[in-house]
C-alpha positions as a printed NumPy array, in Angstrom:
array([[  7.181,  -9.846, -13.675],
       [ 10.522,  -8.423, -12.542],
       [ 12.059,  -9.985, -15.676],
       [ 11.692,  -7.639, -18.635],
       [  9.802,  -9.232, -21.512],
       [  8.613, -12.262, -19.539],
       [  4.876, -12.85 , -19.847],
       [  3.071, -15.406, -17.694],
       [ -0.235, -16.965, -18.701],
       [ -1.107, -19.068, -15.663],
       [ -3.835, -19.705, -13.139],
       [ -6.564, -21.091, -15.364],
       [ -7.335, -24.036, -13.076],
       [-10.086, -26.291, -14.386],
       [-11.012, -23.699, -17.02 ],
       [ -7.725, -24.062, -18.893],
       [ -9.221, -25.093, -22.222],
       [-12.067, -22.609, -21.869],
       [ -9.762, -19.681, -21.145],
       [ -6.937, -20.605, -23.549],
       [ -8.292, -18.758, -26.589],
       [ -8.784, -15.514, -24.668],
       [ -5.411, -15.799, -22.985],
       [ -3.709, -16.439, -26.306],
       [ -5.384, -13.388, -27.789],
       [ -4.282, -11.161, -24.904],
       [ -0.688, -12.425, -25.006],
       [ -0.548, -11.987, -28.8  ],
       [ -1.796,  -8.402, -28.478],
       [  0.755,  -7.579, -25.771],
       [  3.657,  -9.143, -27.692],
       [  2.576,  -7.2  , -30.795],
       [  2.588,  -3.958, -28.833],
       [ -1.187,  -3.488, -29.068],
       [ -3.615,  -2.839, -26.248],
       [ -5.533,  -6.067, -25.535],
       [ -9.094,  -6.179, -26.864],
       [-10.042,  -7.967, -23.628],
       [-10.131,  -5.967, -20.375],
       [ -7.293,  -7.289, -18.189],
       [ -7.219,  -4.565, -15.517],
       [ -8.303,  -6.963, -12.747],
       [ -5.718,  -9.597, -13.662],
       [ -2.588,  -7.829, -12.4  ],
       [ -0.478,  -9.691,  -9.809],
       [ -0.403,  -6.5  ,  -7.719],
       [ -3.998,  -7.223,  -6.664],
       [ -2.627,  -9.798,  -4.222],
       [ -0.966,  -7.172,  -2.172]])
């Protein structure tokens, strides 16, 4: 996001509960300064143009 330090974990739709554990893991890795164990390259907002 344009706001430094702001992380958004949205867009799960009907899979919210299913995706929550993976999302939490990714956010925890990012906040801790580690590279996420889960590949997130296709999840960047820039993909929408």
